[in-house]
Residue frames as qw, qx, qy, qz and C-alpha x, y, z in Angstrom:
[[0.358, -0.143, 0.852, 0.353, 13.87, 20.94, -11.48],
 [0.463, 0.278, -0.321, -0.778, 12.25, 21.10, -14.91],
 [0.764, 0.124, 0.558, -0.299, 9.70, 18.50, -15.86],
 [0.070, -0.330, 0.773, 0.537, 11.11, 16.41, -18.70],
 [0.755, 0.260, -0.066, -0.599, 8.62, 15.47, -21.44],
 [0.521, -0.165, 0.836, 0.054, 8.35, 11.75, -22.12],
 [0.398, 0.342, -0.527, -0.669, 8.11, 10.69, -25.75],
 [0.883, 0.066, 0.201, -0.420, 5.88, 7.92, -26.99],
 [0.640, 0.501, -0.581, -0.045, 8.80, 6.20, -28.77],
 [0.278, 0.252, -0.863, 0.338, 9.87, 2.97, -27.14],
 [0.623, -0.279, 0.171, -0.711, 6.44, 2.56, -25.63],
 [0.003, 0.129, -0.981, 0.148, 5.99, -0.67, -23.67],
 [0.365, -0.379, -0.769, -0.363, 2.81, -2.79, -23.61],
 [0.435, -0.676, -0.585, 0.109, 0.20, -1.29, -21.31],
 [0.390, -0.259, -0.166, 0.868, 2.10, 1.99, -20.94],
 [0.161, 0.891, 0.348, -0.243, 0.32, 5.34, -20.96],
 [0.561, 0.436, 0.180, 0.680, 1.61, 7.74, -23.59],
 [0.263, -0.788, -0.178, 0.527, 2.99, 10.99, -22.20],
 [0.516, 0.456, 0.307, 0.657, 3.50, 13.80, -24.67],
 [0.018, 0.841, 0.112, 0.529, 4.29, 17.48, -24.53],
 [0.297, 0.200, -0.535, 0.765, 5.44, 19.51, -21.54],
 [0.330, -0.654, -0.662, 0.157, 3.33, 19.68, -18.39],
 [0.035, 0.787, 0.054, 0.614, 2.40, 23.27, -17.74],
 [0.191, 0.372, -0.579, 0.700, 3.83, 24.91, -14.64],
 [0.555, -0.316, 0.251, -0.728, 0.60, 24.91, -12.61],
 [0.951, -0.045, -0.181, -0.247, -0.16, 21.23, -13.20],
 [0.653, 0.337, -0.558, 0.386, 3.49, 20.43, -12.55],
 [0.074, -0.391, 0.543, -0.739, 3.40, 22.10, -9.13],
 [0.771, -0.200, 0.106, -0.595, 0.10, 20.36, -8.31],
 [0.917, 0.125, -0.377, -0.031, 1.52, 16.95, -9.24],
 [0.422, 0.374, -0.610, 0.557, 4.60, 17.54, -7.10],
 [0.377, -0.350, 0.422, -0.746, 2.47, 18.51, -4.09],
 [0.896, -0.078, -0.051, -0.434, 0.27, 15.43, -4.55],
 [0.816, 0.234, -0.499, 0.173, 3.24, 13.07, -4.90],
 [0.154, 0.407, -0.604, 0.668, 4.82, 14.51, -1.75],
 [0.608, -0.264, 0.292, -0.689, 1.60, 14.02, 0.21],
 [0.947, 0.052, -0.217, -0.232, 1.19, 10.44, -1.03],
 [0.588, 0.378, -0.605, 0.381, 4.82, 9.66, -0.20],
 [0.115, -0.360, 0.584, -0.718, 4.43, 10.86, 3.38],
 [0.796, -0.143, 0.099, -0.580, 1.15, 8.95, 3.74],
 [0.907, 0.171, -0.383, -0.024, 2.76, 5.71, 2.59],
 [0.359, 0.396, -0.644, 0.547, 5.68, 6.25, 4.96],
 [0.450, -0.325, 0.414, -0.721, 3.21, 6.65, 7.83],
 [0.914, -0.004, 0.038, -0.404, 1.58, 3.33, 6.86],
 [0.399, 0.553, -0.731, 0.014, 4.94, 1.54, 6.53],
 [0.301, -0.286, 0.832, -0.369, 4.49, -0.70, 9.64],
 [0.815, 0.197, 0.225, -0.496, 1.54, -2.39, 7.91],
 [0.569, 0.504, -0.620, -0.196, 4.00, -4.26, 5.66],
 [0.007, -0.266, 0.919, -0.290, 4.84, -6.63, 8.50],
 [0.593, 0.166, 0.535, -0.578, 1.14, -7.28, 9.04],
 [0.727, 0.478, -0.236, -0.434, 0.77, -8.12, 5.34],
 [0.355, 0.430, -0.830, 0.025, 3.63, -10.63, 5.58],
 [0.250, -0.099, 0.842, -0.468, 2.13, -12.23, 8.69],
 [0.695, 0.308, 0.295, -0.579, -1.31, -12.54, 7.11],
 [0.629, 0.521, -0.470, -0.334, 0.20, -13.98, 3.94],
 [0.144, 0.350, -0.913, 0.153, 1.78, -16.79, 5.97],
 [0.573, 0.039, 0.609, -0.547, -1.60, -17.98, 7.25],
 [0.315, 0.042, 0.904, 0.285, -2.56, -21.11, 5.39],
 [0.331, 0.657, 0.669, -0.108, -6.05, -19.95, 4.48],
 [0.168, 0.916, 0.038, -0.362, -4.76, -16.64, 3.10],
 [0.486, -0.363, 0.572, 0.553, -1.83, -17.94, 1.06],
 [0.447, 0.471, 0.637, 0.415, -3.77, -18.07, -2.24],
 [0.055, 0.963, 0.263, -0.001, -4.83, -14.46, -1.70],
 [0.379, -0.766, 0.291, 0.429, -1.25, -13.42, -0.91],
 [0.563, 0.019, 0.624, 0.542, -0.13, -15.00, -4.17],
 [0.284, 0.761, 0.496, 0.307, -2.62, -12.87, -6.09],
 [0.207, -0.958, -0.068, 0.187, -1.60, -9.76, -4.12],
 [0.459, -0.590, 0.424, 0.511, 2.15, -10.06, -4.73],
 [0.508, 0.268, 0.640, 0.510, 1.62, -10.96, -8.39],
 [0.161, 0.889, 0.411, 0.124, -0.52, -7.83, -8.80],
 [0.331, -0.828, 0.108, 0.439, 2.39, -5.68, -7.59],
 [0.739, 0.646, 0.029, 0.188, 4.22, -6.53, -10.83],
 [0.228, -0.890, 0.394, 0.007, 7.54, -6.17, -9.04],
 [0.936, 0.184, -0.166, 0.251, 10.93, -7.72, -9.66],
 [0.283, -0.887, 0.364, -0.019, 14.19, -7.45, -7.74],
 [0.879, 0.286, -0.278, 0.263, 17.69, -8.76, -8.45],
 [0.579, -0.783, 0.173, 0.147, 20.21, -8.86, -5.61],
 [0.598, 0.675, -0.359, 0.241, 23.80, -8.07, -6.63],
 [0.842, -0.424, -0.137, 0.306, 26.30, -9.87, -4.34],
 [0.075, 0.964, -0.224, 0.125, 29.00, -7.44, -3.20],
 [0.145, -0.747, 0.645, -0.067, 32.76, -7.88, -2.97],
 [0.855, -0.064, 0.512, -0.046, 32.49, -11.46, -4.21],
 [0.005, -0.485, 0.709, 0.511, 35.02, -12.76, -6.73],
 [0.825, 0.344, 0.279, -0.352, 32.99, -14.35, -9.51],
 [0.377, -0.381, 0.739, 0.409, 35.01, -16.89, -11.48],
 [0.384, 0.184, 0.827, 0.368, 34.80, -17.97, -15.14],
 [0.840, 0.435, -0.048, 0.321, 35.48, -16.70, -17.70],
 [0.405, 0.422, -0.356, 0.729, 37.54, -14.16, -15.78],
 [0.388, -0.466, -0.619, 0.498, 37.62, -13.11, -12.16],
 [0.036, -0.535, -0.136, -0.833, 35.51, -10.01, -11.60],
 [0.160, -0.265, -0.691, 0.653, 34.22, -8.41, -8.43],
 [0.126, -0.682, -0.567, -0.444, 30.61, -7.31, -8.35],
 [0.466, 0.646, 0.580, -0.168, 28.74, -4.97, -8.38],
 [0.024, -0.663, 0.214, 0.717, 30.72, -2.46, -10.45],
 [0.135, -0.094, 0.776, 0.609, 30.77, -4.36, -13.77],
 [0.049, 0.544, 0.821, 0.166, 26.96, -4.47, -13.74],
 [0.077, -0.828, -0.428, 0.355, 25.95, -1.16, -12.19],
 [0.242, -0.493, 0.243, 0.799, 28.46, 1.09, -13.96],
 [0.090, 0.137, 0.683, 0.711, 27.08, 0.52, -17.50],
 [0.092, -0.690, -0.717, -0.037, 23.50, 0.91, -16.24],
 [0.224, -0.780, -0.226, 0.539, 24.34, 4.24, -14.65],
 [0.245, -0.387, 0.381, 0.803, 26.44, 5.56, -17.50],
 [0.066, 0.126, 0.749, 0.647, 24.08, 4.67, -20.34],
 [0.009, 0.675, 0.730, -0.109, 20.70, 5.66, -18.91],
 [0.177, 0.688, 0.289, 0.642, 19.13, 9.00, -19.74],
 [0.289, -0.726, 0.105, -0.615, 18.51, 10.38, -16.22],
 [0.588, -0.106, -0.691, 0.407, 19.76, 9.70, -12.68],
 [0.363, -0.713, 0.021, -0.600, 18.16, 10.93, -9.46],
 [0.416, 0.080, -0.752, 0.505, 19.72, 10.43, -6.03],
 [0.491, -0.686, -0.455, -0.286, 17.15, 10.25, -3.24],
 [0.116, -0.696, 0.365, -0.607, 17.53, 12.19, -0.01],
 [0.511, -0.351, 0.655, -0.432, 16.68, 9.13, 2.09],
 [0.219, 0.033, -0.957, -0.186, 16.11, 5.40, 2.04],
 [0.630, -0.316, -0.210, -0.677, 12.40, 4.62, 2.35],
 [0.815, -0.186, -0.548, 0.028, 13.11, 1.29, 4.06],
 [0.490, 0.001, -0.521, 0.699, 15.54, 2.67, 6.64],
 [0.212, -0.235, 0.148, -0.937, 13.26, 5.58, 7.43],
 [0.716, -0.268, -0.351, -0.541, 10.20, 3.33, 7.65],
 [0.838, -0.222, -0.472, 0.158, 12.02, 0.95, 10.01],
 [0.310, -0.921, 0.174, -0.162, 13.77, 3.79, 11.89],
 [0.884, 0.195, -0.266, 0.331, 17.15, 2.18, 11.20],
 [0.443, -0.874, 0.199, 0.026, 19.77, 2.71, 13.90],
 [0.820, -0.207, 0.377, 0.376, 22.59, 0.80, 12.16],
 [0.475, 0.204, 0.430, 0.740, 22.95, 2.55, 8.80],
 [0.024, 0.264, 0.068, -0.962, 22.27, 6.19, 7.81],
 [0.395, 0.598, 0.662, -0.218, 18.64, 6.82, 6.95],
 [0.277, 0.851, -0.027, -0.445, 19.68, 9.70, 4.69],
 [0.168, -0.372, 0.774, 0.483, 21.73, 7.43, 2.41],
 [0.661, 0.398, 0.232, -0.592, 19.26, 7.15, -0.45],
 [0.729, 0.242, 0.612, 0.188, 18.52, 5.00, -3.48],
 [0.021, -0.329, 0.467, 0.821, 19.25, 5.85, -7.11],
 [0.612, 0.526, 0.547, -0.223, 16.45, 6.04, -9.66],
 [0.253, -0.231, 0.606, 0.718, 17.19, 5.85, -13.36],
 [0.225, 0.455, 0.776, 0.374, 15.26, 6.80, -16.49],
 [0.034, -0.381, -0.239, -0.893, 13.13, 9.66, -17.78],
 [0.531, -0.633, -0.507, -0.244, 10.44, 8.85, -15.25],
 [0.617, -0.389, -0.367, 0.576, 12.87, 9.67, -12.44],
 [0.211, 0.223, 0.066, 0.949, 13.05, 13.26, -13.72],
 [0.392, -0.582, -0.365, -0.612, 9.51, 13.68, -12.35],
 [0.609, -0.406, -0.558, 0.391, 10.59, 13.01, -8.76],
 [0.186, -0.960, -0.159, -0.134, 9.94, 16.05, -6.59],
 [0.396, 0.620, -0.400, 0.546, 13.06, 18.15, -5.85],
 [0.495, -0.621, 0.345, -0.500, 12.11, 17.84, -2.17],
 [0.962, -0.168, 0.185, -0.113, 12.77, 14.09, -2.38],
 [0.816, -0.095, 0.345, 0.455, 15.93, 13.87, -4.48],
 [0.072, 0.831, -0.237, -0.498, 18.30, 15.59, -6.86],
 [0.824, 0.562, -0.066, 0.024, 19.54, 15.05, -10.39],
 [0.499, -0.650, 0.491, 0.297, 23.13, 13.78, -10.52],
 [0.541, 0.619, -0.495, -0.281, 25.54, 12.92, -13.30],
 [0.926, 0.087, -0.366, -0.016, 27.06, 9.49, -13.92],
 [0.451, 0.376, -0.584, 0.560, 30.23, 10.19, -11.96],
 [0.340, -0.369, 0.421, -0.756, 28.27, 11.33, -8.89],
 [0.891, -0.114, -0.054, -0.436, 26.03, 8.28, -9.10],
 [0.833, 0.206, -0.475, 0.197, 29.00, 5.89, -9.35],
 [0.151, 0.414, -0.570, 0.694, 30.65, 7.62, -6.39],
 [0.642, -0.303, 0.224, -0.667, 27.42, 6.98, -4.45],
 [0.950, 0.036, -0.286, -0.124, 27.66, 3.26, -5.31],
 [0.582, 0.339, -0.560, 0.483, 31.25, 3.20, -4.06],
 [0.209, -0.405, 0.464, -0.760, 30.21, 4.86, -0.81],
 [0.852, -0.182, -0.007, -0.491, 27.42, 2.30, -0.38],
 [0.873, 0.156, -0.442, 0.138, 29.93, -0.53, -0.79],
 [0.268, 0.412, -0.558, 0.669, 32.12, 1.09, 1.85],
 [0.498, -0.323, 0.333, -0.733, 29.18, 1.07, 4.24],
 [0.147, -0.059, 0.983, -0.094, 28.53, -2.63, 3.56],
 [0.600, 0.366, 0.304, -0.643, 25.15, -2.06, 1.89],
 [0.459, 0.088, 0.835, 0.289, 23.94, -4.56, -0.72],
 [0.261, 0.270, -0.297, -0.878, 22.80, -3.21, -4.12],
 [0.419, 0.368, 0.818, -0.139, 19.42, -4.30, -5.40],
 [0.116, 0.033, -0.495, -0.860, 18.18, -3.63, -8.94],
 [0.173, 0.409, 0.821, -0.358, 14.45, -3.25, -8.46],
 [0.206, -0.148, -0.424, -0.869, 11.42, -2.37, -10.58],
 [0.089, -0.389, -0.861, 0.317, 8.33, -2.06, -8.41],
 [0.102, -0.659, -0.489, -0.563, 4.97, -0.40, -8.79],
 [0.488, -0.739, -0.380, 0.266, 5.08, 0.58, -5.10],
 [0.449, -0.339, 0.071, 0.823, 8.08, 2.85, -5.66],
 [0.117, 0.311, 0.482, 0.811, 6.47, 4.41, -8.74],
 [0.316, -0.739, -0.543, -0.242, 3.28, 5.05, -6.75],
 [0.536, -0.653, -0.259, 0.469, 5.13, 6.48, -3.75],
 [0.377, -0.311, 0.198, 0.849, 7.22, 8.83, -5.91],
 [0.408, 0.738, 0.288, -0.454, 4.46, 9.77, -8.34],
 [0.059, 0.579, -0.598, -0.552, 6.41, 8.75, -11.45],
 [0.804, 0.303, -0.271, -0.434, 5.66, 6.58, -14.54],
 [0.829, -0.295, 0.472, -0.061, 6.18, 2.90, -13.68],
 [0.870, 0.358, 0.268, 0.209, 7.26, 2.01, -17.22],
 [0.433, 0.793, -0.138, 0.406, 9.94, 4.75, -17.31],
 [0.286, -0.781, 0.444, -0.333, 11.91, 4.11, -14.13],
 [0.866, 0.000, -0.468, 0.174, 14.27, 1.66, -12.45],
 [0.453, -0.841, 0.213, -0.206, 15.64, 1.69, -8.93],
 [0.665, 0.247, -0.586, 0.391, 19.04, 0.77, -7.54],
 [0.602, -0.747, -0.002, -0.282, 18.58, 0.38, -3.82],
 [0.368, 0.453, -0.686, 0.435, 21.38, -0.02, -1.28],
 [0.755, -0.438, -0.286, -0.394, 20.01, -2.40, 1.28],
 [0.082, -0.428, 0.774, -0.460, 20.70, -3.50, 4.81],
 [0.344, -0.151, -0.926, -0.037, 19.51, -6.81, 6.23],
 [0.050, -0.288, -0.692, 0.660, 17.78, -5.10, 9.13],
 [0.265, 0.497, 0.268, -0.781, 15.44, -2.83, 7.15],
 [0.171, 0.201, -0.649, -0.714, 15.24, -3.71, 3.44],
 [0.710, 0.134, 0.258, -0.642, 11.65, -4.54, 2.57],
 [0.759, 0.349, -0.492, -0.244, 12.80, -7.13, 0.01],
 [0.290, 0.292, -0.845, 0.341, 15.06, -8.84, 2.55],
 [0.384, -0.046, 0.612, -0.690, 12.25, -8.72, 5.10],
 [0.784, 0.220, -0.089, -0.574, 9.84, -10.17, 2.57],
 [0.645, 0.312, -0.697, -0.016, 12.21, -13.09, 1.97],
 [0.144, 0.202, -0.810, 0.532, 12.69, -13.58, 5.70],
 [0.281, 0.142, 0.630, -0.710, 9.18, -12.98, 7.02],
 [0.570, 0.278, -0.117, -0.764, 6.84, -13.14, 4.06],
 [0.869, 0.145, 0.419, -0.217, 5.01, -16.05, 2.47],
 [0.599, -0.089, 0.635, 0.479, 6.68, -18.17, -0.24],
 [0.453, 0.744, 0.456, 0.183, 4.61, -16.31, -2.85],
 [0.061, -0.967, 0.124, 0.216, 6.76, -13.23, -2.11],
 [0.611, -0.399, 0.533, 0.428, 9.91, -15.15, -3.05],
 [0.626, 0.483, 0.516, 0.329, 8.89, -15.06, -6.73],
 [0.120, 0.989, 0.047, -0.076, 9.50, -11.30, -6.77],
 [0.252, -0.780, 0.528, 0.223, 13.24, -11.85, -6.34],
 [0.921, 0.388, -0.023, 0.023, 15.14, -13.50, -9.21],
 [0.733, -0.396, 0.278, 0.478, 18.73, -14.67, -9.36],
 [0.080, 0.756, -0.365, -0.537, 21.18, -12.65, -11.42],
 [0.880, 0.443, -0.028, -0.168, 21.19, -14.20, -14.93],
 [0.710, 0.522, -0.425, 0.207, 24.10, -16.58, -15.47],
 [0.152, -0.617, 0.613, -0.470, 25.13, -16.67, -11.81],
 [0.831, -0.113, -0.539, -0.073, 25.75, -20.15, -10.39],
 [0.397, -0.650, 0.491, -0.422, 26.16, -20.87, -6.66],
 [0.839, 0.156, -0.521, -0.034, 28.02, -24.10, -5.94],
 [0.710, -0.624, 0.305, -0.120, 29.29, -26.23, -3.04],
 [0.517, 0.588, -0.620, 0.050, 32.86, -27.56, -3.25],
 [0.790, -0.033, -0.598, 0.130, 34.70, -30.37, -1.50],
 [0.185, 0.274, -0.558, 0.761, 35.54, -28.30, 1.57],
 [0.593, -0.423, -0.123, -0.674, 31.96, -28.62, 2.84],
 [0.073, 0.184, -0.883, 0.426, 31.74, -30.20, 6.32],
 [0.396, -0.442, -0.745, -0.304, 27.95, -30.36, 6.46],
 [0.162, -0.115, -0.567, 0.799, 27.77, -27.96, 9.42],
 [0.003, -0.676, -0.731, -0.096, 24.49, -26.47, 8.16],
 [0.174, -0.502, -0.170, 0.830, 25.41, -22.81, 8.73],
 [0.055, 0.055, -0.492, -0.867, 24.44, -21.97, 5.16],
 [0.244, -0.434, -0.814, -0.298, 21.07, -23.71, 5.44],
 [0.262, -0.601, -0.578, 0.486, 20.24, -21.80, 8.64],
 [0.098, -0.485, -0.002, 0.869, 20.88, -18.41, 7.05],
 [0.024, 0.129, 0.688, 0.714, 19.08, -19.03, 3.73],
 [0.372, 0.167, 0.285, -0.867, 15.81, -17.10, 3.73],
 [0.680, 0.251, -0.252, -0.641, 14.21, -19.07, 0.92],
 [0.798, -0.183, 0.548, -0.173, 15.07, -22.57, 2.16],
 [0.703, 0.614, -0.308, -0.187, 17.16, -23.27, -0.95],
 [0.296, 0.520, -0.773, 0.210, 19.84, -25.18, 0.99],
 [0.898, -0.352, 0.049, -0.260, 19.59, -28.52, 2.75],
 [0.095, -0.603, 0.790, -0.050, 22.21, -30.86, 4.20],
 [0.961, 0.088, -0.015, -0.263, 22.16, -34.41, 2.85],
 [0.954, 0.051, -0.091, 0.283, 24.71, -37.12, 3.64],
 [0.616, -0.536, 0.008, 0.577, 26.98, -34.62, 5.35],
 [0.338, 0.004, 0.355, 0.871, 27.08, -32.12, 2.47],
 [0.257, 0.545, 0.246, -0.759, 25.14, -28.98, 1.65],
 [0.336, 0.351, 0.751, 0.448, 22.87, -29.19, -1.38],
 [0.120, 0.372, 0.041, -0.920, 21.59, -26.08, -3.21],
 [0.429, 0.581, 0.692, 0.009, 18.22, -26.06, -4.95],
 [0.256, -0.098, 0.304, 0.912, 18.98, -23.83, -7.94],
 [0.083, -0.591, -0.639, -0.486, 15.29, -23.33, -8.66],
 [0.405, -0.824, -0.388, 0.078, 14.89, -21.61, -5.30],
 [0.585, -0.321, -0.037, 0.743, 18.30, -19.94, -4.92],
 [0.170, 0.958, 0.224, -0.056, 18.24, -16.14, -5.30],
 [0.695, 0.380, -0.061, 0.608, 22.02, -15.70, -5.55],
 [0.247, -0.947, -0.048, -0.198, 22.18, -13.24, -2.66],
 [0.504, 0.525, -0.513, 0.456, 25.53, -14.52, -1.38],
 [0.549, -0.648, 0.268, -0.454, 24.52, -14.80, 2.27],
 [0.987, -0.156, 0.031, 0.013, 25.59, -18.44, 2.34],
 [0.686, 0.479, -0.262, 0.480, 29.10, -17.55, 1.16],
 [0.075, -0.676, 0.360, -0.638, 29.52, -15.22, 4.10],
 [0.768, -0.452, 0.204, -0.406, 28.10, -17.74, 6.57],
 [0.969, 0.105, -0.210, 0.076, 30.21, -20.74, 5.51],
 [0.488, -0.796, 0.345, 0.097, 33.17, -21.17, 7.92],
 [0.758, -0.150, 0.537, 0.340, 34.99, -23.48, 5.50],
 [0.150, 0.589, -0.386, -0.694, 34.77, -21.37, 2.34],
 [0.403, 0.072, 0.897, 0.166, 32.95, -24.25, 0.70],
 [0.417, 0.729, 0.536, -0.088, 30.46, -22.15, -1.32],
 [0.285, -0.269, 0.357, 0.848, 31.53, -20.27, -4.43],
 [0.498, 0.722, 0.280, -0.391, 29.92, -18.23, -7.20],
 [0.368, -0.181, 0.612, 0.676, 30.74, -18.39, -10.87],
 [0.494, 0.514, -0.077, -0.697, 29.41, -17.03, -14.12],
 [0.775, 0.234, 0.582, 0.079, 28.22, -19.64, -16.56],
 [0.255, -0.399, 0.445, 0.760, 30.50, -18.91, -19.52],
 [0.174, 0.313, 0.777, 0.517, 27.87, -19.76, -22.11],
 [0.067, -0.825, -0.561, 0.010, 25.52, -17.09, -20.71],
 [0.249, 0.435, 0.003, 0.865, 25.89, -13.34, -21.35],
 [0.279, -0.499, -0.641, 0.511, 25.11, -12.05, -17.84],
 [0.011, -0.362, -0.054, 0.930, 25.03, -8.38, -18.82],
 [0.233, -0.035, -0.608, -0.759, 23.00, -9.02, -21.97],
 [0.353, -0.422, -0.828, -0.106, 20.38, -11.08, -20.14],
 [0.198, -0.492, -0.495, 0.688, 20.13, -8.52, -17.35],
 [0.092, 0.241, -0.191, -0.947, 19.53, -5.77, -19.92],
 [0.302, -0.191, -0.759, -0.544, 16.90, -7.90, -21.65],
 [0.291, -0.498, -0.775, 0.258, 15.05, -8.45, -18.35],
 [0.088, -0.468, -0.239, 0.846, 15.09, -4.72, -17.70],
 [0.135, 0.131, -0.448, -0.874, 14.03, -3.82, -21.25],
 [0.259, -0.347, -0.852, -0.295, 11.00, -6.16, -21.06],
 [0.292, -0.613, -0.647, 0.348, 9.76, -4.33, -17.98],
 [0.101, -0.896, -0.169, 0.399, 10.72, -0.68, -18.39],
 [0.593, 0.602, 0.113, 0.522, 12.27, 1.85, -20.78],
 [0.450, -0.796, -0.074, 0.398, 14.91, 3.93, -18.99],
 [0.322, 0.926, -0.164, -0.108, 16.63, 5.31, -22.06],
 [0.676, -0.425, 0.513, 0.316, 19.49, 2.83, -22.17],
 [0.487, 0.687, -0.439, -0.314, 21.75, 2.95, -25.17],
 [0.942, -0.160, 0.289, -0.059, 22.02, -0.84, -25.33],
 [0.812, 0.515, -0.109, 0.251, 24.59, -0.81, -28.12],
 [0.145, 0.768, -0.431, 0.450, 26.98, 1.04, -25.79],
 [0.759, -0.527, 0.281, -0.261, 26.65, -1.47, -22.93],
 [0.640, 0.420, -0.627, 0.142, 29.76, -3.55, -22.34],
 [0.846, -0.451, -0.253, 0.131, 31.03, -5.82, -19.60],
 [0.195, 0.793, -0.330, 0.473, 33.30, -3.41, -17.71],
 [0.782, -0.313, -0.411, 0.349, 35.68, -4.57, -15.02],
 [0.064, -0.866, 0.178, -0.463, 36.55, -2.02, -12.38]]
């Protein structure tokens, strides 16, 4: 795979400027180094649970807050197969992921999922990998992934949905470090399982300071309707303690809610629904969040809300 030069245009604050074409010898050296670092980090994967446990200790919580803030990471969970009402009924994730995939400059499909390999997943295929978008992804070693076109990438999303995996739009310095690619020129779309996803595990096991990494999809509202019986099933399954039961009815703290949709699945009465706030441009705000963090070559003027 050729090494794509990265232009200085569209440079983000704090970004290194890459110019010209890396010569063949340096290119091969960089690929070898990134492969070695990747394998080293995979070997150290079990330490993540130790980090979560230490972060939950009262005396270490301030330090954990500094640590997770330093990672400069952000993740947005896309609820799957959920009908989102208002202004029109659409089913995520296709209306959000399709424009991202079609309009970015480069797409690389990984040979494996880091999380499932690190956790030795026995439920979902370890070789079902993430997608990375943007010019930075072109620097991923051919031994780790392959360039694909938009149609192949969308077909991969559809296969992930068939497997019951949850898409996660993620921009994390850890991934950039592990893959040896520019942090400000990449974006990941992970396909996560509850049992292995490091973000899901961080929400479940990690300290509250980790919760700030995950943000709710812009414009997505999660609400409780009159069918609620106050059984508490939703509160039990919420990782971030955003749901409580008061006076026989579930109450959602929208400041804490991450919009993951787990409560919808857990509710036996169908009392929890999702809707788009009609005054908010969900796609536009998502693109703005991405653009503030990374430049992946999106043609923003071509982005539209597509229903599939």
